[in-house]
PDB file of the backbone (N, CA, C, O) and the ligand in Angstrom, with CONECT records:
HET     ZN  A 101       1
ATOM      1  N   UNK A   1     161.420 177.959  54.599  1.00  0.00           N
ATOM      2  CA  UNK A   1     160.250 178.054  55.478  1.00  0.00           C
ATOM      3  C   UNK A   1     160.690 177.980  56.934  1.00  0.00           C
ATOM      4  O   UNK A   1     161.516 177.150  57.314  1.00  0.00           O
ATOM      5  N   UNK A   2     160.124 178.857  57.727  1.00  0.00           N
ATOM      6  CA  UNK A   2     160.461 178.876  59.139  1.00  0.00           C
ATOM      7  C   UNK A   2     159.745 177.747  59.855  1.00  0.00           C
ATOM      8  O   UNK A   2     158.551 177.520  59.662  1.00  0.00           O
ATOM      9  N   UNK A   3     160.490 177.054  60.673  1.00  0.00           N
ATOM     10  CA  UNK A   3     159.886 175.939  61.397  1.00  0.00           C
ATOM     11  C   UNK A   3     159.171 176.454  62.638  1.00  0.00           C
ATOM     12  O   UNK A   3     159.778 177.060  63.521  1.00  0.00           O
ATOM     13  N   UNK A   4     157.896 176.204  62.683  1.00  0.00           N
ATOM     14  CA  UNK A   4     157.128 176.661  63.841  1.00  0.00           C
ATOM     15  C   UNK A   4     157.141 175.583  64.896  1.00  0.00           C
ATOM     16  O   UNK A   4     156.868 174.416  64.615  1.00  0.00           O
ATOM     17  N   UNK A   5     157.458 175.977  66.101  1.00  0.00           N
ATOM     18  CA  UNK A   5     157.410 175.031  67.196  1.00  0.00           C
ATOM     19  C   UNK A   5     155.964 174.595  67.391  1.00  0.00           C
ATOM     20  O   UNK A   5     155.053 175.422  67.440  1.00  0.00           O
ATOM     21  N   UNK A   6     155.770 173.312  67.498  1.00  0.00           N
ATOM     22  CA  UNK A   6     154.399 172.810  67.582  1.00  0.00           C
ATOM     23  C   UNK A   6     153.709 173.314  68.844  1.00  0.00           C
ATOM     24  O   UNK A   6     152.526 173.653  68.840  1.00  0.00           O
ATOM     25  N   UNK A   7     154.473 173.354  69.906  1.00  0.00           N
ATOM     26  CA  UNK A   7     153.881 173.797  71.159  1.00  0.00           C
ATOM     27  C   UNK A   7     154.558 175.089  71.592  1.00  0.00           C
ATOM     28  O   UNK A   7     155.690 175.097  72.077  1.00  0.00           O
ATOM     29  N   UNK A   8     153.842 176.153  71.403  1.00  0.00           N
ATOM     30  CA  UNK A   8     154.426 177.434  71.759  1.00  0.00           C
ATOM     31  C   UNK A   8     153.968 177.868  73.128  1.00  0.00           C
ATOM     32  O   UNK A   8     152.898 177.476  73.593  1.00  0.00           O
ATOM     33  N   UNK A   9     154.768 178.662  73.759  1.00  0.00           N
ATOM     34  CA  UNK A   9     154.365 179.224  75.041  1.00  0.00           C
ATOM     35  C   UNK A   9     153.227 180.195  74.795  1.00  0.00           C
ATOM     36  O   UNK A   9     153.248 180.965  73.835  1.00  0.00           O
ATOM     37  N   UNK A  10     152.256 180.152  75.652  1.00  0.00           N
ATOM     38  CA  UNK A  10     151.098 181.006  75.432  1.00  0.00           C
ATOM     39  C   UNK A  10     151.040 182.171  76.404  1.00  0.00           C
ATOM     40  O   UNK A  10     150.254 183.101  76.221  1.00  0.00           O
ATOM     41  N   UNK A  11     151.865 182.123  77.430  1.00  0.00           N
ATOM     42  CA  UNK A  11     151.806 183.152  78.463  1.00  0.00           C
ATOM     43  C   UNK A  11     151.923 184.567  77.957  1.00  0.00           C
ATOM     44  O   UNK A  11     151.328 185.478  78.533  1.00  0.00           O
ATOM     45  N   UNK A  12     152.668 184.773  76.906  1.00  0.00           N
ATOM     46  CA  UNK A  12     152.870 186.126  76.406  1.00  0.00           C
ATOM     47  C   UNK A  12     151.777 186.530  75.432  1.00  0.00           C
ATOM     48  O   UNK A  12     151.781 187.651  74.923  1.00  0.00           O
ATOM     49  N   UNK A  13     150.854 185.638  75.172  1.00  0.00           N
ATOM     50  CA  UNK A  13     149.838 185.938  74.163  1.00  0.00           C
ATOM     51  C   UNK A  13     148.474 186.156  74.780  1.00  0.00           C
ATOM     52  O   UNK A  13     147.446 186.016  74.117  1.00  0.00           O
ATOM     53  N   UNK A  14     148.476 186.501  76.060  1.00  0.00           N
ATOM     54  CA  UNK A  14     147.220 186.592  76.793  1.00  0.00           C
ATOM     55  C   UNK A  14     146.242 187.577  76.159  1.00  0.00           C
ATOM     56  O   UNK A  14     145.074 187.243  75.958  1.00  0.00           O
ATOM     57  N   UNK A  15     146.699 188.768  75.847  1.00  0.00           N
ATOM     58  CA  UNK A  15     145.783 189.776  75.324  1.00  0.00           C
ATOM     59  C   UNK A  15     145.176 189.329  73.998  1.00  0.00           C
ATOM     60  O   UNK A  15     143.974 189.455  73.764  1.00  0.00           O
ATOM     61  N   UNK A  16     146.032 188.813  73.154  1.00  0.00           N
ATOM     62  CA  UNK A  16     145.565 188.350  71.867  1.00  0.00           C
ATOM     63  C   UNK A  16     144.585 187.196  72.035  1.00  0.00           C
ATOM     64  O   UNK A  16     143.567 187.117  71.348  1.00  0.00           O
ATOM     65  N   UNK A  17     144.911 186.312  72.955  1.00  0.00           N
ATOM     66  CA  UNK A  17     144.059 185.166  73.207  1.00  0.00           C
ATOM     67  C   UNK A  17     142.683 185.585  73.680  1.00  0.00           C
ATOM     68  O   UNK A  17     141.672 185.019  73.262  1.00  0.00           O
ATOM     69  N   UNK A  18     142.648 186.574  74.552  1.00  0.00           N
ATOM     70  CA  UNK A  18     141.374 187.039  75.082  1.00  0.00           C
ATOM     71  C   UNK A  18     140.507 187.591  73.959  1.00  0.00           C
ATOM     72  O   UNK A  18     139.291 187.402  73.948  1.00  0.00           O
ATOM     73  N   UNK A  19     141.135 188.266  73.031  1.00  0.00           N
ATOM     74  CA  UNK A  19     140.407 188.849  71.906  1.00  0.00           C
ATOM     75  C   UNK A  19     139.842 187.748  70.999  1.00  0.00           C
ATOM     76  O   UNK A  19     138.670 187.760  70.624  1.00  0.00           O
ATOM     77  N   UNK A  20     140.700 186.820  70.672  1.00  0.00           N
ATOM     78  CA  UNK A  20     140.261 185.704  69.818  1.00  0.00           C
ATOM     79  C   UNK A  20     139.112 184.956  70.484  1.00  0.00           C
ATOM     80  O   UNK A  20     138.133 184.578  69.840  1.00  0.00           O
ATOM     81  N   UNK A  21     139.257 184.756  71.781  1.00  0.00           N
ATOM     82  CA  UNK A  21     138.248 184.001  72.522  1.00  0.00           C
ATOM     83  C   UNK A  21     136.910 184.736  72.552  1.00  0.00           C
ATOM     84  O   UNK A  21     135.858 184.128  72.352  1.00  0.00           O
ATOM     85  N   UNK A  22     136.953 186.036  72.799  1.00  0.00           N
ATOM     86  CA  UNK A  22     135.681 186.751  72.879  1.00  0.00           C
ATOM     87  C   UNK A  22     135.006 186.818  71.515  1.00  0.00           C
ATOM     88  O   UNK A  22     133.780 186.769  71.415  1.00  0.00           O
ATOM     89  N   UNK A  23     135.812 186.930  70.475  1.00  0.00           N
ATOM     90  CA  UNK A  23     135.238 186.899  69.122  1.00  0.00           C
ATOM     91  C   UNK A  23     134.623 185.532  68.839  1.00  0.00           C
ATOM     92  O   UNK A  23     133.565 185.414  68.221  1.00  0.00           O
ATOM     93  N   UNK A  24     135.310 184.527  69.302  1.00  0.00           N
ATOM     94  CA  UNK A  24     134.817 183.159  69.094  1.00  0.00           C
ATOM     95  C   UNK A  24     133.478 182.958  69.804  1.00  0.00           C
ATOM     96  O   UNK A  24     132.534 182.415  69.229  1.00  0.00           O
ATOM     97  N   UNK A  25     133.410 183.403  71.059  1.00  0.00           N
ATOM     98  CA  UNK A  25     132.185 183.231  71.834  1.00  0.00           C
ATOM     99  C   UNK A  25     131.012 183.986  71.206  1.00  0.00           C
ATOM    100  O   UNK A  25     129.879 183.506  71.175  1.00  0.00           O
ATOM    101  N   UNK A  26     131.322 185.169  70.715  1.00  0.00           N
ATOM    102  CA  UNK A  26     130.315 185.997  70.078  1.00  0.00           C
ATOM    103  C   UNK A  26     129.736 185.294  68.851  1.00  0.00           C
ATOM    104  O   UNK A  26     128.523 185.235  68.654  1.00  0.00           O
ATOM    105  N   UNK A  27     130.640 184.768  68.042  1.00  0.00           N
ATOM    106  CA  UNK A  27     130.229 184.076  66.817  1.00  0.00           C
ATOM    107  C   UNK A  27     129.464 182.808  67.141  1.00  0.00           C
ATOM    108  O   UNK A  27     128.533 182.426  66.431  1.00  0.00           O
ATOM    109  N   UNK A  28     129.874 182.156  68.232  1.00  0.00           N
ATOM    110  CA  UNK A  28     129.301 180.865  68.605  1.00  0.00           C
ATOM    111  C   UNK A  28     127.789 180.971  68.811  1.00  0.00           C
ATOM    112  O   UNK A  28     127.054 180.005  68.611  1.00  0.00           O
ATOM    113  N   UNK A  29     127.342 182.155  69.212  1.00  0.00           N
ATOM    114  CA  UNK A  29     125.914 182.325  69.450  1.00  0.00           C
ATOM    115  C   UNK A  29     125.117 182.312  68.147  1.00  0.00           C
ATOM    116  O   UNK A  29     123.919 182.031  68.137  1.00  0.00           O
ATOM    117  N   UNK A  30     125.789 182.615  67.077  1.00  0.00           N
ATOM    118  CA  UNK A  30     125.119 182.676  65.777  1.00  0.00           C
ATOM    119  C   UNK A  30     125.330 181.383  64.987  1.00  0.00           C
ATOM    120  O   UNK A  30     124.386 180.799  64.455  1.00  0.00           O
ATOM    121  N   UNK A  31     126.574 180.959  64.927  1.00  0.00           N
ATOM    122  CA  UNK A  31     126.899 179.764  64.158  1.00  0.00           C
ATOM    123  C   UNK A  31     128.003 179.028  64.892  1.00  0.00           C
ATOM    124  O   UNK A  31     128.594 179.562  65.830  1.00  0.00           O
ATOM    125  N   UNK A  32     128.277 177.832  64.478  1.00  0.00           N
ATOM    126  CA  UNK A  32     129.389 177.110  65.089  1.00  0.00           C
ATOM    127  C   UNK A  32     130.666 177.458  64.325  1.00  0.00           C
ATOM    128  O   UNK A  32     130.918 176.929  63.242  1.00  0.00           O
ATOM    129  N   UNK A  33     131.462 178.351  64.901  1.00  0.00           N
ATOM    130  CA  UNK A  33     132.635 178.772  64.147  1.00  0.00           C
ATOM    131  C   UNK A  33     133.676 177.661  64.076  1.00  0.00           C
ATOM    132  O   UNK A  33     133.832 176.858  64.996  1.00  0.00           O
ATOM    133  N   UNK A  34     134.366 177.648  62.975  1.00  0.00           N
ATOM    134  CA  UNK A  34     135.386 176.644  62.779  1.00  0.00           C
ATOM    135  C   UNK A  34     136.752 177.226  63.101  1.00  0.00           C
ATOM    136  O   UNK A  34     137.112 178.293  62.603  1.00  0.00           O
ATOM    137  N   UNK A  35     137.500 176.534  63.921  1.00  0.00           N
ATOM    138  CA  UNK A  35     138.846 176.979  64.244  1.00  0.00           C
ATOM    139  C   UNK A  35     139.760 176.517  63.121  1.00  0.00           C
ATOM    140  O   UNK A  35     139.770 175.341  62.758  1.00  0.00           O
ATOM    141  N   UNK A  36     140.518 177.441  62.581  1.00  0.00           N
ATOM    142  CA  UNK A  36     141.325 177.064  61.412  1.00  0.00           C
ATOM    143  C   UNK A  36     142.825 177.241  61.607  1.00  0.00           C
ATOM    144  O   UNK A  36     143.615 176.820  60.762  1.00  0.00           O
ATOM    145  N   UNK A  37     143.219 177.859  62.710  1.00  0.00           N
ATOM    146  CA  UNK A  37     144.665 177.986  62.922  1.00  0.00           C
ATOM    147  C   UNK A  37     145.038 177.491  64.309  1.00  0.00           C
ATOM    148  O   UNK A  37     144.232 177.498  65.239  1.00  0.00           O
ATOM    149  N   UNK A  38     146.257 177.071  64.413  1.00  0.00           N
ATOM    150  CA  UNK A  38     146.780 176.582  65.685  1.00  0.00           C
ATOM    151  C   UNK A  38     146.714 177.697  66.742  1.00  0.00           C
ATOM    152  O   UNK A  38     146.409 177.455  67.910  1.00  0.00           O
ATOM    153  N   UNK A  39     147.001 178.888  66.302  1.00  0.00           N
ATOM    154  CA  UNK A  39     147.016 180.027  67.213  1.00  0.00           C
ATOM    155  C   UNK A  39     145.631 180.269  67.825  1.00  0.00           C
ATOM    156  O   UNK A  39     145.490 180.493  69.027  1.00  0.00           O
ATOM    157  N   UNK A  40     144.635 180.218  66.972  1.00  0.00           N
ATOM    158  CA  UNK A  40     143.251 180.405  67.403  1.00  0.00           C
ATOM    159  C   UNK A  40     142.852 179.288  68.377  1.00  0.00           C
ATOM    160  O   UNK A  40     142.265 179.533  69.431  1.00  0.00           O
ATOM    161  N   UNK A  41     143.180 178.100  68.000  1.00  0.00           N
ATOM    162  CA  UNK A  41     142.876 176.914  68.804  1.00  0.00           C
ATOM    163  C   UNK A  41     143.489 177.042  70.198  1.00  0.00           C
ATOM    164  O   UNK A  41     142.815 176.830  71.206  1.00  0.00           O
ATOM    165  N   UNK A  42     144.781 177.392  70.238  1.00  0.00           N
ATOM    166  CA  UNK A  42     145.479 177.556  71.515  1.00  0.00           C
ATOM    167  C   UNK A  42     144.836 178.649  72.351  1.00  0.00           C
ATOM    168  O   UNK A  42     144.629 178.483  73.553  1.00  0.00           O
ATOM    169  N   UNK A  43     144.523 179.758  71.715  1.00  0.00           N
ATOM    170  CA  UNK A  43     143.964 180.905  72.441  1.00  0.00           C
ATOM    171  C   UNK A  43     142.624 180.555  73.077  1.00  0.00           C
ATOM    172  O   UNK A  43     142.352 180.937  74.215  1.00  0.00           O
ATOM    173  N   UNK A  44     141.797 179.836  72.348  1.00  0.00           N
ATOM    174  CA  UNK A  44     140.472 179.480  72.858  1.00  0.00           C
ATOM    175  C   UNK A  44     140.585 178.490  74.019  1.00  0.00           C
ATOM    176  O   UNK A  44     139.895 178.635  75.028  1.00  0.00           O
ATOM    177  N   UNK A  45     141.439 177.503  73.880  1.00  0.00           N
ATOM    178  CA  UNK A  45     141.611 176.531  74.955  1.00  0.00           C
ATOM    179  C   UNK A  45     142.203 177.193  76.195  1.00  0.00           C
ATOM    180  O   UNK A  45     141.791 176.922  77.323  1.00  0.00           O
ATOM    181  N   UNK A  46     143.169 178.059  75.960  1.00  0.00           N
ATOM    182  CA  UNK A  46     143.821 178.774  77.048  1.00  0.00           C
ATOM    183  C   UNK A  46     142.811 179.587  77.862  1.00  0.00           C
ATOM    184  O   UNK A  46     142.839 179.570  79.092  1.00  0.00           O
ATOM    185  N   UNK A  47     141.943 180.279  77.186  1.00  0.00           N
ATOM    186  CA  UNK A  47     140.922 181.074  77.865  1.00  0.00           C
ATOM    187  C   UNK A  47     139.891 180.162  78.538  1.00  0.00           C
ATOM    188  O   UNK A  47     139.466 180.420  79.665  1.00  0.00           O
ATOM    189  N   UNK A  48     139.505 179.126  77.858  1.00  0.00           N
ATOM    190  CA  UNK A  48     138.561 178.158  78.409  1.00  0.00           C
ATOM    191  C   UNK A  48     139.081 177.537  79.698  1.00  0.00           C
ATOM    192  O   UNK A  48     138.314 177.249  80.617  1.00  0.00           O
ATOM    193  N   UNK A  49     140.396 177.337  79.753  1.00  0.00           N
ATOM    194  CA  UNK A  49     141.025 176.731  80.924  1.00  0.00           C
ATOM    195  C   UNK A  49     141.374 177.785  81.977  1.00  0.00           C
ATOM    196  O   UNK A  49     142.133 177.514  82.907  1.00  0.00           O
ATOM    197  N   UNK A  50     140.818 178.984  81.824  1.00  0.00           N
ATOM    198  CA  UNK A  50     141.054 180.089  82.771  1.00  0.00           C
ATOM    199  C   UNK A  50     142.533 180.441  82.927  1.00  0.00           C
ATOM    200  O   UNK A  50     142.959 180.912  83.983  1.00  0.00           O
ATOM    201  N   UNK A  51     143.306 180.212  81.877  1.00  0.00           N
ATOM    202  CA  UNK A  51     144.739 180.556  81.865  1.00  0.00           C
ATOM    203  C   UNK A  51     145.502 179.914  83.012  1.00  0.00           C
ATOM    204  O   UNK A  51     146.397 180.516  83.607  1.00  0.00           O
ATOM    205  N   UNK A  52     145.120 178.671  83.308  1.00  0.00           N
ATOM    206  CA  UNK A  52     145.774 177.953  84.408  1.00  0.00           C
ATOM    207  C   UNK A  52     146.121 176.546  83.982  1.00  0.00           C
ATOM    208  O   UNK A  52     145.478 175.952  83.117  1.00  0.00           O
ATOM    209  N   UNK A  53     147.176 176.021  84.627  1.00  0.00           N
ATOM    210  CA  UNK A  53     147.481 174.609  84.456  1.00  0.00           C
ATOM    211  C   UNK A  53     146.292 173.818  84.989  1.00  0.00           C
ATOM    212  O   UNK A  53     145.813 174.084  86.091  1.00  0.00           O
ATOM    213  N   UNK A  54     145.818 172.858  84.221  1.00  0.00           N
ATOM    214  CA  UNK A  54     144.643 172.095  84.620  1.00  0.00           C
ATOM    215  C   UNK A  54     144.963 170.995  85.624  1.00  0.00           C
ATOM    216  O   UNK A  54     144.089 170.212  85.997  1.00  0.00           O
ATOM    217  N   UNK A  55     146.212 170.938  86.057  1.00  0.00           N
ATOM    218  CA  UNK A  55     146.598 169.969  87.074  1.00  0.00           C
ATOM    219  C   UNK A  55     146.934 170.645  88.401  1.00  0.00           C
ATOM    220  O   UNK A  55     146.615 170.115  89.466  1.00  0.00           O
ATOM    221  N   UNK A  56     147.575 171.808  88.343  1.00  0.00           N
ATOM    222  CA  UNK A  56     148.042 172.422  89.597  1.00  0.00           C
ATOM    223  C   UNK A  56     147.689 173.896  89.725  1.00  0.00           C
ATOM    224  O   UNK A  56     148.102 174.538  90.691  1.00  0.00           O
ATOM    225  N   UNK A  57     146.939 174.451  88.778  1.00  0.00           N
ATOM    226  CA  UNK A  57     146.543 175.859  88.832  1.00  0.00           C
ATOM    227  C   UNK A  57     147.686 176.851  88.661  1.00  0.00           C
ATOM    228  O   UNK A  57     147.510 178.042  88.919  1.00  0.00           O
ATOM    229  N   UNK A  58     148.839 176.389  88.238  1.00  0.00           N
ATOM    230  CA  UNK A  58     149.942 177.320  87.977  1.00  0.00           C
ATOM    231  C   UNK A  58     149.535 178.267  86.856  1.00  0.00           C
ATOM    232  O   UNK A  58     148.758 177.907  85.971  1.00  0.00           O
ATOM    233  N   UNK A  59     150.072 179.486  86.907  1.00  0.00           N
ATOM    234  CA  UNK A  59     149.712 180.464  85.879  1.00  0.00           C
ATOM    235  C   UNK A  59     150.921 180.894  85.056  1.00  0.00           C
ATOM    236  O   UNK A  59     150.826 181.800  84.228  1.00  0.00           O
ATOM    237  N   UNK A  60     152.062 180.235  85.288  1.00  0.00           N
ATOM    238  CA  UNK A  60     153.261 180.598  84.529  1.00  0.00           C
ATOM    239  C   UNK A  60     153.801 179.403  83.751  1.00  0.00           C
ATOM    240  O   UNK A  60     153.547 178.245  84.085  1.00  0.00           O
ATOM    241  N   UNK A  61     154.547 179.722  82.713  1.00  0.00           N
ATOM    242  CA  UNK A  61     155.139 178.689  81.858  1.00  0.00           C
ATOM    243  C   UNK A  61     154.097 177.696  81.353  1.00  0.00           C
ATOM    244  O   UNK A  61     154.277 176.480  81.417  1.00  0.00           O
ATOM    245  N   UNK A  62     153.012 178.254  80.854  1.00  0.00           N
ATOM    246  CA  UNK A  62     151.929 177.385  80.397  1.00  0.00           C
ATOM    247  C   UNK A  62     152.064 177.036  78.922  1.00  0.00           C
ATOM    248  O   UNK A  62     152.618 177.792  78.122  1.00  0.00           O
ATOM    249  N   UNK A  63     151.547 175.887  78.602  1.00  0.00           N
ATOM    250  CA  UNK A  63     151.504 175.444  77.213  1.00  0.00           C
ATOM    251  C   UNK A  63     150.149 174.830  76.950  1.00  0.00           C
ATOM    252  O   UNK A  63     149.528 174.234  77.830  1.00  0.00           O
ATOM    253  N   UNK A  64     149.713 174.989  75.734  1.00  0.00           N
ATOM    254  CA  UNK A  64     148.504 174.290  75.332  1.00  0.00           C
ATOM    255  C   UNK A  64     148.971 173.087  74.540  1.00  0.00           C
ATOM    256  O   UNK A  64     149.743 173.225  73.591  1.00  0.00           O
ATOM    257  N   UNK A  65     148.513 171.915  74.919  1.00  0.00           N
ATOM    258  CA  UNK A  65     148.943 170.745  74.154  1.00  0.00           C
ATOM    259  C   UNK A  65     147.762 169.870  73.765  1.00  0.00           C
ATOM    260  O   UNK A  65     146.676 169.952  74.339  1.00  0.00           O
ATOM    261  N   UNK A  66     148.012 169.046  72.787  1.00  0.00           N
ATOM    262  CA  UNK A  66     146.976 168.152  72.285  1.00  0.00           C
ATOM    263  C   UNK A  66     146.898 166.917  73.164  1.00  0.00           C
ATOM    264  O   UNK A  66     147.925 166.379  73.578  1.00  0.00           O
ATOM    265  N   UNK A  67     145.700 166.471  73.447  1.00  0.00           N
ATOM    266  CA  UNK A  67     145.535 165.238  74.215  1.00  0.00           C
ATOM    267  C   UNK A  67     145.881 164.051  73.324  1.00  0.00           C
ATOM    268  O   UNK A  67     146.626 163.154  73.720  1.00  0.00           O
ATOM    269  N   UNK A  68     145.337 164.062  72.136  1.00  0.00           N
ATOM    270  CA  UNK A  68     145.675 163.043  71.153  1.00  0.00           C
ATOM    271  C   UNK A  68     146.387 163.730  69.994  1.00  0.00           C
ATOM    272  O   UNK A  68     145.941 164.771  69.511  1.00  0.00           O
ATOM    273  N   UNK A  69     147.472 163.153  69.562  1.00  0.00           N
ATOM    274  CA  UNK A  69     148.265 163.766  68.512  1.00  0.00           C
ATOM    275  C   UNK A  69     147.471 163.917  67.215  1.00  0.00           C
ATOM    276  O   UNK A  69     146.871 162.961  66.724  1.00  0.00           O
ATOM    277  N   UNK A  70     147.480 165.113  66.680  1.00  0.00           N
ATOM    278  CA  UNK A  70     146.749 165.321  65.425  1.00  0.00           C
ATOM    279  C   UNK A  70     147.501 164.715  64.239  1.00  0.00           C
ATOM    280  O   UNK A  70     146.992 164.668  63.120  1.00  0.00           O
ATOM    281  N   UNK A  71     148.726 164.253  64.511  1.00  0.00           N
ATOM    282  CA  UNK A  71     149.429 163.536  63.438  1.00  0.00           C
ATOM    283  C   UNK A  71     148.791 162.159  63.252  1.00  0.00           C
ATOM    284  O   UNK A  71     148.679 161.639  62.142  1.00  0.00           O
ATOM    285  N   UNK A  72     148.374 161.587  64.398  1.00  0.00           N
ATOM    286  CA  UNK A  72     147.738 160.265  64.331  1.00  0.00           C
ATOM    287  C   UNK A  72     146.250 160.387  64.071  1.00  0.00           C
ATOM    288  O   UNK A  72     145.635 159.508  63.467  1.00  0.00           O
ATOM    289  N   UNK A  73     145.679 161.490  64.536  1.00  0.00           N
ATOM    290  CA  UNK A  73     144.238 161.696  64.385  1.00  0.00           C
ATOM    291  C   UNK A  73     143.968 163.045  63.725  1.00  0.00           C
ATOM    292  O   UNK A  73     143.587 164.006  64.392  1.00  0.00           O
ATOM    293  N   UNK A  74     144.167 163.106  62.433  1.00  0.00           N
ATOM    294  CA  UNK A  74     144.045 164.394  61.726  1.00  0.00           C
ATOM    295  C   UNK A  74     142.684 165.049  61.912  1.00  0.00           C
ATOM    296  O   UNK A  74     142.569 166.273  61.850  1.00  0.00           O
ATOM    297  N   UNK A  75     141.658 164.246  62.137  1.00  0.00           N
ATOM    298  CA  UNK A  75     140.321 164.821  62.293  1.00  0.00           C
ATOM    299  C   UNK A  75     140.195 165.600  63.608  1.00  0.00           C
ATOM    300  O   UNK A  75     139.257 166.375  63.792  1.00  0.00           O
ATOM    301  N   UNK A  76     141.147 165.385  64.511  1.00  0.00           N
ATOM    302  CA  UNK A  76     141.093 166.096  65.794  1.00  0.00           C
ATOM    303  C   UNK A  76     141.874 167.412  65.779  1.00  0.00           C
ATOM    304  O   UNK A  76     141.900 168.144  66.768  1.00  0.00           O
ATOM    305  N   UNK A  77     142.493 167.690  64.670  1.00  0.00           N
ATOM    306  CA  UNK A  77     143.238 168.932  64.573  1.00  0.00           C
ATOM    307  C   UNK A  77     142.277 170.096  64.772  1.00  0.00           C
ATOM    308  O   UNK A  77     141.250 170.194  64.102  1.00  0.00           O
ATOM    309  N   UNK A  78     142.625 170.965  65.695  1.00  0.00           N
ATOM    310  CA  UNK A  78     141.801 172.140  66.034  1.00  0.00           C
ATOM    311  C   UNK A  78     140.471 171.770  66.680  1.00  0.00           C
ATOM    312  O   UNK A  78     139.567 172.601  66.764  1.00  0.00           O
ATOM    313  N   UNK A  79     140.350 170.524  67.135  1.00  0.00           N
ATOM    314  CA  UNK A  79     139.171 170.141  67.902  1.00  0.00           C
ATOM    315  C   UNK A  79     139.341 170.716  69.309  1.00  0.00           C
ATOM    316  O   UNK A  79     140.350 170.476  69.973  1.00  0.00           O
ATOM    317  N   UNK A  80     138.334 171.481  69.753  1.00  0.00           N
ATOM    318  CA  UNK A  80     138.473 172.166  71.040  1.00  0.00           C
ATOM    319  C   UNK A  80     138.369 171.219  72.233  1.00  0.00           C
ATOM    320  O   UNK A  80     138.680 171.600  73.362  1.00  0.00           O
ATOM    321  N   UNK A  81     137.938 170.004  71.987  1.00  0.00           N
ATOM    322  CA  UNK A  81     137.897 169.008  73.062  1.00  0.00           C
ATOM    323  C   UNK A  81     139.249 168.321  73.210  1.00  0.00           C
ATOM    324  O   UNK A  81     139.484 167.586  74.169  1.00  0.00           O
ATOM    325  N   UNK A  82     140.112 168.564  72.267  1.00  0.00           N
ATOM    326  CA  UNK A  82     141.374 167.832  72.232  1.00  0.00           C
ATOM    327  C   UNK A  82     142.568 168.657  72.712  1.00  0.00           C
ATOM    328  O   UNK A  82     143.710 168.368  72.354  1.00  0.00           O
ATOM    329  N   UNK A  83     142.306 169.676  73.518  1.00  0.00           N
ATOM    330  CA  UNK A  83     143.428 170.484  73.995  1.00  0.00           C
ATOM    331  C   UNK A  83     143.356 170.700  75.482  1.00  0.00           C
ATOM    332  O   UNK A  83     142.277 170.684  76.075  1.00  0.00           O
ATOM    333  N   UNK A  84     144.518 170.904  76.087  1.00  0.00           N
ATOM    334  CA  UNK A  84     144.564 171.160  77.529  1.00  0.00           C
ATOM    335  C   UNK A  84     145.720 172.112  77.824  1.00  0.00           C
ATOM    336  O   UNK A  84     146.766 172.072  77.177  1.00  0.00           O
ATOM    337  N   UNK A  85     145.499 172.967  78.818  1.00  0.00           N
ATOM    338  CA  UNK A  85     146.543 173.895  79.240  1.00  0.00           C
ATOM    339  C   UNK A  85     147.299 173.277  80.408  1.00  0.00           C
ATOM    340  O   UNK A  85     146.707 172.893  81.416  1.00  0.00           O
ATOM    341  N   UNK A  86     148.612 173.189  80.256  1.00  0.00           N
ATOM    342  CA  UNK A  86     149.446 172.600  81.301  1.00  0.00           C
ATOM    343  C   UNK A  86     150.670 173.481  81.548  1.00  0.00           C
ATOM    344  O   UNK A  86     151.141 174.176  80.648  1.00  0.00           O
ATOM    345  N   UNK A  87     151.180 173.441  82.790  1.00  0.00           N
ATOM    346  CA  UNK A  87     152.450 174.110  83.073  1.00  0.00           C
ATOM    347  C   UNK A  87     153.560 173.208  82.520  1.00  0.00           C
ATOM    348  O   UNK A  87     153.321 172.070  82.113  1.00  0.00           O
ATOM    349  N   UNK A  88     154.767 173.748  82.518  1.00  0.00           N
ATOM    350  CA  UNK A  88     155.864 172.989  81.946  1.00  0.00           C
ATOM    351  C   UNK A  88     156.066 171.652  82.675  1.00  0.00           C
ATOM    352  O   UNK A  88     156.315 170.615  82.060  1.00  0.00           O
ATOM    353  N   UNK A  89     155.951 171.717  83.988  1.00  0.00           N
ATOM    354  CA  UNK A  89     156.128 170.515  84.810  1.00  0.00           C
ATOM    355  C   UNK A  89     155.123 169.417  84.421  1.00  0.00           C
ATOM    356  O   UNK A  89     155.495 168.269  84.175  1.00  0.00           O
ATOM    357  N   UNK A  90     153.860 169.801  84.376  1.00  0.00           N
ATOM    358  CA  UNK A  90     152.852 168.787  84.053  1.00  0.00           C
ATOM    359  C   UNK A  90     152.835 168.417  82.585  1.00  0.00           C
ATOM    360  O   UNK A  90     152.421 167.321  82.206  1.00  0.00           O
ATOM    361  N   UNK A  91     153.289 169.345  81.769  1.00  0.00           N
ATOM    362  CA  UNK A  91     153.424 169.033  80.353  1.00  0.00           C
ATOM    363  C   UNK A  91     154.453 167.905  80.175  1.00  0.00           C
ATOM    364  O   UNK A  91     154.237 166.958  79.418  1.00  0.00           O
ATOM    365  N   UNK A  92     155.561 168.033  80.886  1.00  0.00           N
ATOM    366  CA  UNK A  92     156.613 167.021  80.776  1.00  0.00           C
ATOM    367  C   UNK A  92     156.140 165.665  81.278  1.00  0.00           C
ATOM    368  O   UNK A  92     156.464 164.629  80.698  1.00  0.00           O
ATOM    369  N   UNK A  93     155.368 165.680  82.365  1.00  0.00           N
ATOM    370  CA  UNK A  93     154.819 164.427  82.879  1.00  0.00           C
ATOM    371  C   UNK A  93     153.859 163.828  81.847  1.00  0.00           C
ATOM    372  O   UNK A  93     153.881 162.631  81.560  1.00  0.00           O
ATOM    373  N   UNK A  94     153.020 164.707  81.305  1.00  0.00           N
ATOM    374  CA  UNK A  94     152.036 164.273  80.316  1.00  0.00           C
ATOM    375  C   UNK A  94     152.709 163.631  79.103  1.00  0.00           C
ATOM    376  O   UNK A  94     152.248 162.621  78.571  1.00  0.00           O
ATOM    377  N   UNK A  95     153.802 164.244  78.690  1.00  0.00           N
ATOM    378  CA  UNK A  95     154.501 163.738  77.515  1.00  0.00           C
ATOM    379  C   UNK A  95     155.449 162.592  77.864  1.00  0.00           C
ATOM    380  O   UNK A  95     156.054 161.984  76.981  1.00  0.00           O
ATOM    381  N   UNK A  96     155.570 162.307  79.161  1.00  0.00           N
ATOM    382  CA  UNK A  96     156.456 161.233  79.581  1.00  0.00           C
ATOM    383  C   UNK A  96     157.924 161.575  79.435  1.00  0.00           C
ATOM    384  O   UNK A  96     158.759 160.709  79.174  1.00  0.00           O
ATOM    385  N   UNK A  97     158.228 162.873  79.612  1.00  0.00           N
ATOM    386  CA  UNK A  97     159.634 163.306  79.468  1.00  0.00           C
ATOM    387  C   UNK A  97     160.375 163.191  80.798  1.00  0.00           C
ATOM    388  O   UNK A  97     161.562 163.509  80.874  1.00  0.00           O
TER     389      UNK A  97
HETATM  390 ZN    ZN A 101     150.888 172.103  86.571  1.00  0.00          ZN2+
END
């Protein structure tokens, strides 16, 4: 099995993200759609955050990360309130690296 990096760079997935997001918004008007994949979750948060670091407005080297680890809080996995888009710099600060 291929090991998927938990936090993938999203910058190269902009087009795909926009599509996922618009489909999500469309569905949202009818029902509350459930996010079921990490990719979908990242794409929606990324678009919601206007494709910018939420600390410095950087638009490059962005990552979507979990505010609370879904390993500790499994119920928050794919929760759209539990994600934030950060640049690499602020991601490292956030993670205490
Ligand atoms: Zn930043």
